DOGU-153918 format. One record per atom (N, C-alpha, C): residue number from 1; atom name; x negated, y, z negated. Coordinates in steps of 0.1 Angstrom, whole numbers, plus 2048, in hexadecimal, padded with zeros to 3 digits. Each point is the difference from the previous one (the first is absolute). Layout:
n|atom|east|north|up
NUM|CA|X|Y|Z
...
END
This chain:
n|atom|east|north|up
1|N|38F|32A|AA9
1|CA|7FE|80F|7FF
1|C|7FA|802|7ED
2|N|80C|7FB|7FB
2|CA|7F9|804|7F4
2|C|7F7|7FB|7FA
3|N|7FD|7F1|804
3|CA|7F6|7FD|7FA
3|C|7F2|7FF|806
4|N|803|805|80C
4|CA|7F2|805|805
4|C|7FA|80E|7FB
5|N|80B|809|7F9
5|CA|7F8|809|7FB
5|C|800|7FC|7F0
6|N|807|7F8|7F9
6|CA|7FD|802|7F1
6|C|7F7|7F5|7FB
7|N|802|7F2|808
7|CA|7F5|7F8|7FD
7|C|7F2|802|807
8|N|7FD|808|80A
8|CA|7F3|804|803
8|C|7FC|80A|7F9
9|N|801|805|7F5
9|CA|7FD|80E|7FA
9|C|7F0|802|802
10|N|7FC|7F3|7FA
10|CA|7F1|800|7FD
10|C|7F8|802|80D
11|N|803|7F9|80A
11|CA|7FB|800|80A
11|C|7FF|80C|80E
12|N|80F|808|7FC
12|CA|804|809|809
12|C|7FC|810|7F7
13|N|7FA|80A|80A
13|CA|7FC|80B|7FB
13|C|80D|80B|7FD
14|N|7FF|80A|7FB
14|CA|80B|80A|7FE
14|C|802|805|80D
15|N|7F6|801|80B
15|CA|803|804|80A
15|C|80A|7F5|80B
16|N|7FE|7FA|7FC
16|CA|807|7F1|809
16|C|810|802|7FA
17|N|7FF|7FC|7F5
17|CA|80D|804|7F7
17|C|809|80B|803
18|N|7F8|80A|802
18|CA|809|80C|802
18|C|803|800|80F
19|N|7F9|7FA|80B
19|CA|802|802|810
19|C|80C|7F7|801
20|N|7FD|7F0|7FA
20|CA|80D|7F7|7FE
20|C|80C|808|7F7
21|N|801|804|7FA
21|CA|807|80A|7F4
21|C|809|805|810
22|N|7F9|80D|804
22|CA|805|809|807
22|C|809|7F9|80E
23|N|7FA|7F6|805
23|CA|803|7FB|80E
23|C|80F|7FB|7FC
24|N|7FD|7F5|7F4
24|CA|812|7FA|7FD
24|C|807|80A|7FA
25|N|7FB|80C|7FC
25|CA|80C|80B|7F8
25|C|805|801|811
26|N|7F8|809|80D
26|CA|805|801|80C
26|C|80C|7F8|804
27|N|7FD|7F0|7FD
27|CA|80B|7F5|806
27|C|808|800|7F5
28|N|804|80D|7F9
28|CA|80A|7FB|7F5
28|C|802|7F3|7F7
29|N|7F6|7FA|7FC
29|CA|7FC|7F5|7F7
29|C|7FC|80A|7F5
30|N|808|807|7F7
30|CA|7FB|809|7F7
30|C|7FF|7F5|7EE
31|N|805|7F7|802
31|CA|7FD|7F8|7F5
31|C|7F0|7FA|7FF
32|N|7FC|7FC|80C
32|CA|7F2|7FB|802
32|C|7F6|80D|801
33|N|808|80C|803
33|CA|7F5|809|803
33|C|800|805|7F1
34|N|80A|804|7F5
34|CA|801|7FE|7F1
34|C|7F1|7FB|7FA
35|N|802|7F1|803
35|CA|7FA|7F8|7F8
35|C|7F2|806|806
36|N|7F9|802|80C
36|CA|7F3|800|805
36|C|7FF|811|7FB
37|N|809|806|801
37|CA|7F8|810|7FC
37|C|800|7FC|7F0
38|N|807|7FA|7F8
38|CA|7FE|7FF|7EF
38|C|7F2|7F9|7FD
39|N|7FD|7F6|809
39|CA|7F3|7FC|7FB
39|C|7F7|80A|800
40|N|7FB|80A|80C
40|CA|7F9|80F|800
40|C|803|806|7F3
41|N|80E|802|800
41|CA|7FF|80A|7F6
41|C|802|7FA|7EE
42|N|7FF|7F4|802
42|CA|7FB|7F9|7F2
42|C|7F4|7FB|7FB
43|N|7FA|7FE|80E
43|CA|7F3|7F7|7FB
43|C|7F4|808|803
44|N|804|80C|80D
44|CA|7F4|806|803
44|C|803|80E|7FD
45|N|801|805|7F9
45|CA|806|810|7FA
45|C|7F3|807|803
46|N|7F3|7FD|803
46|CA|7F3|806|802
46|C|802|801|811
47|N|805|7F9|808
47|CA|7F9|7FC|80E
47|C|807|810|806
48|N|7FC|802|80D
48|CA|801|806|808
48|C|80F|800|805
49|N|804|7F8|800
49|CA|811|7FA|804
49|C|808|802|7F7
50|N|7FD|802|7F7
50|CA|808|7FF|7F1
50|C|80B|80C|802
51|N|7FF|80A|803
51|CA|80A|80C|804
51|C|808|800|80C
52|N|7FA|7F6|80A
52|CA|808|7FD|80D
52|C|808|7F6|7FC
53|N|7FC|7F5|7F5
53|CA|809|7F9|7FC
53|C|80A|800|7FA
54|N|7FD|80D|7F6
54|CA|80A|802|7F3
54|C|80C|809|80A
55|N|7FC|80B|80D
55|CA|80C|804|804
55|C|807|7F4|80A
56|N|7F9|7F5|803
56|CA|80B|7F5|809
56|C|805|7F9|7F7
57|N|7FC|802|7F1
57|CA|80C|7F8|7F4
57|C|80B|808|801
58|N|7FB|810|7FE
58|CA|810|806|7FE
58|C|807|801|80A
59|N|7FB|7FD|80C
59|CA|80B|7FD|80C
59|C|807|7F4|7FF
60|N|7FB|7FA|7FD
60|CA|806|7F2|7FB
60|C|809|803|7F7
61|N|7FD|804|7F3
61|CA|80C|808|7F6
61|C|80B|802|809
62|N|7FE|808|806
62|CA|808|809|80B
62|C|809|7F9|807
63|N|7FA|7F1|805
63|CA|809|7F6|80B
63|C|807|7FD|7F4
64|N|7FE|7FC|7F5
64|CA|80A|7F9|7F7
64|C|807|80A|7F9
65|N|7FD|809|803
65|CA|80D|80C|7FA
65|C|7FD|7FE|7F3
66|N|7F2|7FE|7F8
66|CA|7FF|806|7F3
66|C|7F7|810|802
67|N|808|809|801
67|CA|7FB|810|802
67|C|7F8|803|7F3
68|N|805|7FB|7F9
68|CA|7F6|80A|7F1
68|C|7F6|7F7|800
69|N|7FC|7F5|804
69|CA|7F1|7F7|7FE
69|C|7F9|807|80F
70|N|806|803|80A
70|CA|7F8|805|80C
70|C|7FB|80E|7FB
71|N|809|809|7FB
71|CA|7FA|80E|7FE
71|C|7F6|7FF|7F2
72|N|801|7F6|7F7
72|CA|7F9|801|7F6
72|C|7EF|7FA|807
73|N|802|7F9|808
73|CA|7EF|7FD|805
73|C|7FC|80B|806
74|N|807|805|807
74|CA|7FE|80D|809
74|C|7F8|80D|7F7
75|N|80A|7FF|7F4
75|CA|7FD|80F|7F3
75|C|7F5|7FC|7FE
76|N|7FB|7F1|7FC
76|CA|7F1|7FC|7F7
76|C|7F8|801|809
77|N|803|7FF|80C
77|CA|7F3|802|80E
77|C|7FD|80B|7FC
78|N|807|80B|800
78|CA|7FD|80F|803
78|C|7FE|808|7F3
79|N|802|7FA|7F6
79|CA|7FD|806|7F0
79|C|7F2|7FA|7FF
80|N|7F9|7F0|803
80|CA|7F4|7FD|7FF
80|C|7F5|806|809
81|N|805|801|80E
81|CA|7F8|808|809
81|C|7EF|7F7|7FF
82|N|804|7F3|801
82|CA|7F4|7F8|801
82|C|7F4|803|809
83|N|803|805|80E
83|CA|7FB|801|80C
83|C|806|80C|805
84|N|7F7|80B|7FF
84|CA|806|80D|808
84|C|803|7FF|80C
85|N|7FA|7FB|808
85|CA|804|800|80F
85|C|80C|7F8|803
86|N|805|7F9|7F9
86|CA|80D|7F9|7FF
86|C|80D|807|7FE
87|N|7FC|80C|7FB
87|CA|80C|808|7F8
87|C|807|805|80A
88|N|801|801|810
88|CA|807|807|809
88|C|80B|7F3|803
89|N|7F8|7F4|802
89|CA|809|7F4|7FE
89|C|807|7FB|7F6
90|N|800|804|7F6
90|CA|80A|7FE|7F6
90|C|80B|80B|7FF
91|N|7FC|80D|803
91|CA|809|80B|802
91|C|80B|7F9|80D
92|N|7F7|7FF|80D
92|CA|80C|7FC|80A
92|C|80B|7F3|7F9
93|N|7FB|7F6|7F8
93|CA|804|7F5|7FB
93|C|80E|807|7F8
94|N|7FE|807|7F9
94|CA|80D|808|7F4
94|C|806|80A|80A
95|N|7F8|804|80A
95|CA|809|808|809
95|C|80D|7F8|807
96|N|7FA|7F3|804
96|CA|80B|7F7|806
96|C|809|7F8|7FA
97|N|7FE|802|7F0
97|CA|804|7FA|7F6
97|C|80E|809|800
98|N|7FC|80E|7FC
98|CA|810|808|7FF
98|C|802|802|810
99|N|7FC|7FD|80B
99|CA|805|800|80B
99|C|80B|7F7|801
100|N|800|7F3|7FB
100|CA|805|7F5|802
100|C|80C|801|7F4
101|N|7FC|807|7F3
101|CA|809|803|7F7
101|C|80D|808|806
102|N|7FB|808|805
102|CA|80B|80D|807
102|C|807|7F5|809
103|N|7F9|7FB|809
103|CA|809|7FC|80D
103|C|80A|7F4|7F8
104|N|7FE|7F7|7F5
104|CA|809|7F6|7F7
104|C|808|80B|7F8
105|N|801|80C|7FD
105|CA|809|805|7F9
105|C|808|808|808
106|N|7FC|802|80E
106|CA|808|809|807
106|C|80C|7F3|809
107|N|7FC|7F1|801
107|CA|803|7FA|803
107|C|80E|7FA|7F6
108|N|7FC|801|7F2
108|CA|809|7FF|7F7
108|C|80D|80C|7FC
109|N|7FE|80A|802
109|CA|806|80C|7FC
109|C|804|80B|80C
110|N|806|80A|7FE
110|CA|806|808|809
110|C|7FB|80B|7FD
111|N|802|80C|80B
111|CA|7FB|80D|7FD
111|C|808|808|7F5
112|N|7FA|806|7F7
112|CA|809|809|7F6
112|C|7FF|7F5|7F3
113|N|7FC|7F6|7FF
113|CA|803|7F8|7F6
113|C|7EC|801|7F9
114|N|801|7FF|7F2
114|CA|7F4|800|7F7
114|C|7F8|7FA|806
115|N|803|7F1|805
115|CA|7F7|7FA|801
115|C|7F8|807|814
116|N|807|806|802
116|CA|7F9|806|80A
116|C|7FB|80B|800
117|N|7FF|807|7F5
117|CA|7F8|807|7FC
117|C|7F0|7FA|7FC
118|N|805|7F2|7FB
118|CA|7F2|7F6|7FD
118|C|7FB|801|80C
119|N|808|7FC|80C
119|CA|7F9|7FB|80A
119|C|7F8|808|806
120|N|802|810|7FD
120|CA|7F9|80B|807
120|C|7F5|802|7F9
121|N|800|7FF|7F2
121|CA|7F6|801|7F6
121|C|7F3|7F4|805
122|N|804|7F6|805
122|CA|7F8|7F8|800
122|C|7F7|804|80E
123|N|80A|805|80A
123|CA|7FA|805|80B
123|C|7F5|80F|800
124|N|802|803|7F6
124|CA|7F9|80B|7FC
124|C|7F2|7FB|7F9
125|N|801|7F6|7F8
125|CA|7F4|7FA|7FA
125|C|7F7|7F8|80B
126|N|807|7FC|807
126|CA|7FC|7F8|80B
126|C|7F8|80C|809
127|N|802|809|803
127|CA|7FB|80D|80A
127|C|7F3|802|7F3
128|N|800|802|7F5
128|CA|7F8|807|7F6
128|C|7F4|7F5|803
129|N|803|7F1|7FD
129|CA|7F3|7F7|801
129|C|7FC|800|810
130|N|805|805|80A
130|CA|7FD|7FE|80F
130|C|7F6|80D|7FE
131|N|802|80D|7FC
131|CA|7FB|80B|7FE
131|C|7F1|7FE|7FC
132|N|801|7F9|7F6
132|CA|7F4|7FB|7F5
132|C|7F6|7F7|809
133|N|805|7F9|804
133|CA|7FA|7F5|80D
133|C|7FB|809|806
134|N|807|80B|80A
134|CA|7FA|804|80C
134|C|7F5|808|7FA
135|N|7FD|808|7F7
135|CA|7F9|806|7FF
135|C|7EE|7F7|7FA
136|N|806|7F4|7F8
136|CA|7F7|7F6|802
136|C|7F8|7FB|80D
137|N|80C|7FA|805
137|CA|7F7|7FC|810
137|C|7F9|80B|806
138|N|805|80B|802
138|CA|7F9|80A|805
138|C|7F1|804|7FD
139|N|7FE|7FF|7F1
139|CA|7F4|804|7FA
139|C|7F4|7F2|804
140|N|807|7F3|800
140|CA|7FA|7F5|803
140|C|800|801|80E
141|N|804|807|80D
141|CA|801|805|80A
141|C|803|7F1|80A
142|N|80D|7FB|7F8
142|CA|805|7F3|806
142|C|80C|805|808
143|N|7FF|805|80F
143|CA|807|806|806
143|C|80D|7F7|804
144|N|7FD|7F5|803
144|CA|80E|7F7|805
144|C|809|802|7F3
145|N|7F6|801|7F5
145|CA|810|7FD|7F3
145|C|807|80F|7FF
146|N|7F6|809|804
146|CA|806|80B|7FB
146|C|80E|805|80D
147|N|7F9|7FB|80A
147|CA|80B|800|80A
147|C|80E|7FC|7FD
148|N|7FF|7F1|7FD
148|CA|80A|7F8|7FC
148|C|809|806|7F3
149|N|7F9|809|7F7
149|CA|807|805|7F3
149|C|808|80E|807
150|N|7FA|805|80A
150|CA|804|80E|806
150|C|80C|7F8|807
151|N|803|7FB|80A
151|CA|80A|7F5|803
151|C|80A|801|7F4
152|N|7FD|7FA|7FA
152|CA|809|7FD|7F3
152|C|807|80C|7FA
153|N|7F8|80B|800
153|CA|805|80E|7F8
153|C|809|807|80A
154|N|7FD|7FD|80E
154|CA|807|808|809
154|C|811|7FA|800
155|N|7FF|7F0|7FE
155|CA|80C|7FA|7FE
155|C|807|805|7F7
156|N|7FA|800|7F1
156|CA|807|805|7F3
156|C|800|80F|7FD
157|N|7F7|806|804
157|CA|7FF|80E|7FA
157|C|7FC|80A|80B
158|N|801|801|80D
158|CA|7FC|809|809
158|C|805|80E|801
159|N|80A|806|7F5
159|CA|801|80F|7FD
159|C|7F3|804|7F9
160|N|7F6|7F6|7F9
160|CA|7F5|805|7F7
160|C|7F8|806|808
161|N|801|80B|808
161|CA|7F6|803|809
161|C|7F1|806|7FD
162|N|804|806|7F2
162|CA|7F5|807|7F9
162|C|7F7|7F5|7FE
163|N|804|7F1|7FB
163|CA|7F7|7F6|7FB
163|C|7F6|7FF|80D
164|N|808|7FC|80E
164|CA|7FD|7FE|808
164|C|7F7|804|805
165|N|801|80F|7FF
165|CA|7F6|80A|806
165|C|7F3|801|7F6
166|N|802|7FC|7F1
166|CA|7F6|7FE|7FB
166|C|7F6|7F6|804
167|N|806|7F4|801
167|CA|7FB|7F5|804
167|C|7F9|800|80C
168|N|806|806|80B
168|CA|7F9|805|80C
168|C|7F3|807|7FC
169|N|7FE|80B|7F8
169|CA|7F3|805|7FA
169|C|7F6|7F9|7FC
170|N|807|7F3|7FA
170|CA|7F5|7F7|7F7
170|C|7F8|7FA|809
171|N|80A|7FB|80D
171|CA|7FD|7F6|809
171|C|7F1|806|807
172|N|806|80D|801
172|CA|7F6|807|80E
172|C|7F3|802|7F6
173|N|7FF|801|7F4
173|CA|7F5|803|7F8
173|C|7F9|7F0|802
174|N|807|7F4|7FA
174|CA|7F9|7F8|7FC
174|C|801|7F5|80D
175|N|806|7FF|808
175|CA|7FE|7FA|80E
175|C|800|808|80D
176|N|80C|801|806
176|CA|7FC|80C|80C
176|C|80C|807|800
177|N|7FB|80C|80A
177|CA|80D|805|809
177|C|808|7F7|809
178|N|7FB|7FA|806
178|CA|806|7F7|80B
178|C|80A|7F4|7F8
179|N|7FC|7FE|7F6
179|CA|807|7F3|7F5
179|C|810|80B|7FA
180|N|7F9|80D|800
180|CA|80C|809|7F8
180|C|80D|801|80B
181|N|7F8|802|80A
181|CA|80A|802|80D
181|C|80A|7F7|803
182|N|7FC|7F5|7FD
182|CA|80A|7F5|805
182|C|809|7FE|7F4
183|N|7FE|801|7F7
183|CA|808|7FE|7F6
183|C|807|80B|7FD
184|N|7FC|80B|804
184|CA|80C|80F|7FE
184|C|80A|7FB|80C
185|N|7F9|7FC|812
185|CA|80C|7FD|807
185|C|809|7F8|7FC
186|N|7FE|7F4|7F8
186|CA|80A|7F7|7FC
186|C|80A|806|7F9
187|N|800|80C|7FA
187|CA|807|804|7F9
187|C|80C|80D|803
188|N|7FA|804|80D
188|CA|807|808|80B
188|C|80F|7FB|801
189|N|802|7F2|803
189|CA|80D|7FF|80A
189|C|80B|803|7F4
190|N|7FE|7FE|7F4
190|CA|807|804|7F7
190|C|808|808|7FB
191|N|7F4|80C|805
191|CA|807|80F|7FF
191|C|804|805|80E
192|N|7FC|7FA|80A
192|CA|807|807|80C
192|C|80E|7F8|802
193|N|803|7F4|7FA
193|CA|80C|7FA|7FF
193|C|80C|807|7F7
194|N|7F8|805|7F4
194|CA|80D|808|7FB
194|C|802|810|803
195|N|7F8|802|80C
195|CA|7FC|80E|802
195|C|7FB|809|7F9
196|N|7F5|7FC|7F9
196|CA|7FB|809|7F7
196|C|7F4|805|806
197|N|802|80C|808
197|CA|7F4|802|808
197|C|7F6|808|7FB
198|N|801|808|7F6
198|CA|7F5|808|7FA
198|C|7F7|7F6|7FC
199|N|804|7F1|7F8
199|CA|7F7|7F5|7FB
199|C|7FD|7FD|80B
200|N|807|7F9|808
200|CA|7F9|7FB|80E
200|C|7F6|807|808
201|N|802|80C|801
201|CA|7F9|807|805
201|C|7EE|802|7F7
202|N|800|7FF|7F2
202|CA|7F4|803|7F8
202|C|7FE|7F3|801
203|N|807|7F6|805
203|CA|7F9|7F1|7FE
203|C|7F6|801|80F
204|N|806|805|80A
204|CA|7F9|7FC|80A
204|C|7F4|80C|804
205|N|802|80C|7F9
205|CA|7F4|807|7FF
205|C|7F6|7FA|7F8
206|N|802|7F8|7F7
206|CA|7F5|7F6|7F7
206|C|7FB|7F9|809
207|N|805|7FA|807
207|CA|800|7F1|80C
207|C|7F2|805|808
208|N|807|80E|806
208|CA|7F7|80A|809
208|C|7F4|804|7F8
209|N|7FC|801|7F7
209|CA|7F6|808|7FA
209|C|7F5|7F6|7FF
210|N|805|7F0|804
210|CA|7F4|7F4|801
210|C|7FF|7FC|80C
211|N|80B|805|807
211|CA|800|7F9|80F
211|C|806|80A|808
212|N|7F9|80E|807
212|CA|805|806|805
212|C|805|7FF|80D
213|N|7F8|7F4|808
213|CA|801|7FD|80D
213|C|809|7F4|803
214|N|806|7FF|7F4
214|CA|80C|7F3|800
214|C|80E|805|807
215|N|800|7FD|80B
215|CA|80C|807|808
215|C|80F|7FC|7F6
216|N|803|7F3|7FA
216|CA|80A|800|7FA
216|C|806|807|7F6
217|N|7F8|804|7F8
217|CA|806|807|7F6
217|C|801|80F|805
218|N|7F9|805|80A
218|CA|802|80E|808
218|C|80D|7FF|805
219|N|805|7F4|806
219|CA|80A|805|806
219|C|80B|7FB|7F8
220|N|801|7F9|7F3
220|CA|808|801|7F9
220|C|802|80C|7F7
221|N|7F7|80A|7FC
221|CA|803|80B|7FA
221|C|803|80B|809
222|N|800|7FF|80D
222|CA|808|807|809
222|C|80C|7FD|803
223|N|804|7F5|7FE
223|CA|813|7FA|7FA
223|C|803|806|7F7
224|N|7F7|803|7F7
224|CA|805|803|7EF
224|C|803|80F|802
225|N|7F9|807|809
225|CA|7FF|80E|7FE
225|C|80E|801|809
226|N|801|7F8|808
226|CA|80E|803|80B
226|C|80C|7FD|7F5
227|N|7FF|7F8|7FD
227|CA|80A|7FB|7F3
227|C|804|80B|7F8
228|N|7F2|806|7FA
228|CA|802|805|7F1
228|C|805|812|806
229|N|7FD|803|80C
229|CA|804|80B|803
229|C|80D|800|80D
230|N|806|7F7|802
230|CA|809|7FE|809
230|C|80A|80B|7FF
231|N|801|808|80B
231|CA|808|80C|802
231|C|7FA|80B|800
232|N|7F3|801|7FC
232|CA|7F9|809|804
232|C|7FF|807|80E
233|N|803|810|801
233|CA|7FF|800|811
233|C|7F4|803|805
234|N|7F4|7F8|7FA
234|CA|7F4|804|80C
234|C|7F9|7F2|7F9
235|N|805|7F5|7F9
235|CA|7F8|7F8|7FF
235|C|7F8|7F9|80A
236|N|806|7FC|80B
236|CA|7F7|7F9|80D
236|C|7F4|808|807
237|N|802|811|7FB
237|CA|7FB|808|806
237|C|7F4|802|7F5
238|N|7FF|7FE|7F3
238|CA|7F7|7FF|7F5
238|C|7F5|7F7|805
239|N|809|7F6|802
239|CA|7F8|7EE|7FE
239|C|7F5|802|80C
240|N|809|808|80F
240|CA|7F5|7FF|80D
240|C|7F4|80C|7FA
241|N|803|80C|7F9
241|CA|7F7|80A|7FD
241|C|7F3|7FC|7F6
242|N|807|7F5|7F9
242|CA|7F3|7FA|7F4
242|C|7F9|7F4|809
243|N|804|7FD|80B
243|CA|7F9|7F2|808
243|C|802|7F6|7F4
244|N|80B|800|7F9
244|CA|7FD|7F7|7F7
244|C|802|7F2|805
245|N|806|801|80C
245|CA|803|7EF|806
245|C|7F1|7FC|80D
246|N|7F9|809|7FD
246|CA|7F1|800|809
246|C|7F7|7F8|7FA
247|N|7FB|7F3|803
247|CA|7F6|7FC|7F9
247|C|7EE|807|802
248|N|803|809|808
248|CA|7F3|809|7FF
248|C|801|80B|7F8
249|N|80B|803|7FB
249|CA|7FD|80A|7F1
249|C|7FD|7F8|7F6
250|N|7F9|806|7F6
250|CA|7FF|7FD|7F2
250|C|80D|7FD|7F9
251|N|803|7FC|7FC
251|CA|80E|7F9|7F6
251|C|802|80D|7F9
252|N|7F8|7FF|7FB
252|CA|7FE|807|7F0
252|C|803|813|805
253|N|7F8|803|809
253|CA|807|80C|804
253|C|80F|800|806
254|N|7FE|7F8|809
254|CA|80F|7FD|805
254|C|80D|801|7F8
255|N|7FF|7FB|7F5
255|CA|807|802|7F4
255|C|7FD|809|7F7
256|N|7F8|805|804
256|CA|7FF|80F|7F7
256|C|808|80B|808
257|N|7FF|800|810
257|CA|806|80B|804
257|C|810|7FE|802
258|N|800|7F1|801
258|CA|80F|7FE|802
258|C|806|805|7F4
259|N|7FC|7FD|7F5
259|CA|808|804|7F2
259|C|801|80F|7FF
260|N|7F7|805|805
260|CA|801|812|7FB
260|C|80D|805|80D
261|N|7FC|7F9|80E
261|CA|80B|805|807
261|C|80C|7FD|7FA
262|N|803|7F0|7FF
262|CA|80F|7FF|7FD
262|C|808|805|7F6
263|N|7F7|808|7F8
263|CA|806|805|7F3
263|C|807|810|802
264|N|7FF|800|80D
264|CA|807|80F|806
264|C|80F|7FB|809
265|N|805|807|7FE
265|CA|810|7FA|808
265|C|809|80B|7FF
266|N|808|802|807
266|CA|80A|80C|800
266|C|803|801|7F3
267|N|806|80B|7F9
267|CA|807|7FC|7F4
267|C|7F9|7FE|7F3
268|N|7F4|7FD|803
268|CA|7F5|7FF|7F3
268|C|7FB|80E|7FD
269|N|7FF|802|7F4
269|CA|7F9|808|7F8
269|C|7F4|802|800
270|N|7F9|80B|800
270|CA|7F3|801|7FF
270|C|7FA|80D|7F6
271|N|7F2|801|7FD
271|CA|7FE|80A|7F8
271|C|7F0|803|805
272|N|7FD|80D|802
272|CA|7F5|80A|807
272|C|7FE|807|7F3
273|N|7F4|7FE|7FF
273|CA|7FC|80A|7F3
273|C|804|80D|7FD
274|N|7FD|807|810
274|CA|804|80D|802
274|C|811|804|802
275|N|803|7F6|805
275|CA|80F|806|808
275|C|809|7F9|7F5
276|N|7FE|7F9|7FA
276|CA|806|7F6|7F7
276|C|807|7F4|804
277|N|80E|802|7FE
277|CA|808|7F0|801
277|C|809|804|810
278|N|7FC|7F5|809
278|CA|806|800|80C
278|C|807|7F5|805
279|N|809|801|809
279|CA|809|7F6|802
279|C|7FC|7FF|814
280|N|7FE|7F0|7FF
280|CA|7FD|801|810
280|C|811|7FA|809
281|N|7FE|80D|808
281|CA|80D|800|80A
281|C|800|7FA|80C
282|N|7F6|7FF|806
282|CA|7FC|7F9|80E
282|C|7F6|7FB|802
283|N|7FD|7F8|808
283|CA|7F3|7F7|805
283|C|7FE|800|80D
284|N|7FB|807|807
284|CA|7FD|7FF|80F
284|C|7F5|7FB|803
285|N|7FC|7F1|806
285|CA|7F3|7FC|803
285|C|7F8|806|7F2
286|N|7F3|805|803
286|CA|7F6|7FF|7F4
286|C|802|80D|7F7
287|N|80E|80C|804
287|CA|801|809|7FB
287|C|80D|803|7F4
288|N|7FE|802|7F7
288|CA|808|802|7F6
288|C|804|80C|7FD
289|N|810|801|7FA
289|CA|808|80C|801
289|C|805|803|7F2
290|N|7F9|809|7F6
290|CA|804|7FE|7F2
290|C|804|80C|7FA
291|N|80B|800|7F9
291|CA|803|809|7F8
291|C|7FC|807|7F5
292|N|7F7|808|7FC
292|CA|7FE|802|7F6
292|C|804|80D|7F9
293|N|803|803|7F7
293|CA|803|80E|7F9
293|C|7FB|80C|806
294|N|808|806|80B
294|CA|7F7|80C|806
294|C|7FB|7FF|80D
295|N|800|7F2|805
295|CA|7FA|7FC|80C
295|C|808|7F5|806
296|N|807|806|802
296|CA|80C|7F7|80B
296|C|7FD|7F6|80B
297|N|800|7F5|802
297|CA|7FD|7F8|80B
297|C|7F1|802|802
298|N|7F6|800|7F9
298|CA|7F1|800|7FF
298|C|7FE|7F3|807
299|N|7F6|805|808
299|CA|7FD|7F4|80A
299|C|7F2|7FB|7FB
300|N|7FA|7F0|800
300|CA|7F4|7FD|7FA
300|C|7FD|7F8|80A
301|N|7F6|7FA|803
301|CA|7FB|7F7|807
301|C|7FF|7F2|7F3
302|N|804|7F3|80A
302|CA|7FB|7F7|7F7
302|C|7F7|800|7F7
303|N|7F0|801|807
303|CA|7F6|7FC|7F9
303|C|800|80F|7F4
304|N|805|80B|803
304|CA|800|80B|7F6
304|C|808|7FA|7F3
305|N|80D|7FA|807
305|CA|808|7FD|7F5
305|C|7FE|7F7|7F5
306|N|7F7|7F5|808
306|CA|7FA|7F7|7F4
306|C|7F4|804|7F9
307|N|7F9|809|806
307|CA|7F6|804|7F7
307|C|807|80B|7F3
308|N|808|80A|804
308|CA|804|80A|7F7
308|C|80F|7FC|7F7
309|N|807|7F7|804
309|CA|80F|7FD|7F6
309|C|7FD|7F4|7FC
310|N|809|804|7F2
310|CA|801|7F2|7F8
310|C|80E|7FF|800
311|N|801|7F2|805
311|CA|813|7FA|800
311|C|802|801|7F2
312|N|80E|806|7FE
312|CA|805|7FE|7F6
312|C|80D|7F7|802
313|N|800|7F4|7F5
313|CA|80E|7F7|7FC
313|C|80A|807|802
314|N|80F|7FD|804
314|CA|80A|804|7FD
314|C|805|803|7F3
315|N|7F9|7F8|7F4
315|CA|806|801|7F5
315|C|7F5|808|7F7
316|N|7F3|808|809
316|CA|7F9|80A|7F8
316|C|806|809|7FB
317|N|7FA|803|7F2
317|CA|808|80C|7F5
317|C|800|80D|80B
318|N|7F7|802|80C
318|CA|802|80D|806
318|C|808|7FF|80A
319|N|805|7F4|806
319|CA|809|803|808
319|C|80E|7FB|7FC
320|N|804|7FB|7F2
320|CA|80A|801|7FA
320|C|807|80D|800
END
């Protein structure tokens, strides 16, 4: 194999060399791959294959555990920026370098040691470069690459919700709402698993903004509301009144109605601009009984309450 790559340099194109090097690298013949990548790197620096060969060469150095040389090649590539369109690929290679470095550090050390902190810093660096690559790939409209990095970031940084929402908006602008919906929906299971219902609901609302007829996120948001408002005395009644589970009802209108209704429950404090602060003491069907100063057990319909009253949280300064 070595002879076919080195000895036949004059008759083999850089593209053929790169194809050969990638194939034998995948076969874990790193020494032969190193020679083939090295031919392109050293003898064809102006070829289109040069950056791919340099990245391949750096990965070979990684397999040989020469991590300093591995990073040196990648860093020089980024600094030279020979072909702007290749920058995302370089970012990915650097991110993967830091990702592997973090994994190696975790294997060698235990939590609480200085090396463990070093491993965390490697993960942070990997995330940083994945994010940079994400922006580049969106601008190039390379959705498959965007999706791959999105999934990687869900794995390493799922709590960075503002970044994901920022990327969602950018994808809508550059690609499509349908693409954004699919990515957002893949983020939902993490927040559902940890029981962060507010964020899970916000994600599902985002999905439904682009795919209002999709029954799956609609069903999921109903379940999230049930878990968030578990113990509410009129939960199922308000789900039914808003027609939240009925496909014929516009999902956004149903969500709006439900959220207005669910804010009212026995024991809640409310504010009326003429009567002041009151407390909901009883609810019977769609009729509310509220104690206002000077208006004990005042009756209001659900429709009137939704229009005329403002819900006050238990920790609101007017309630304390």
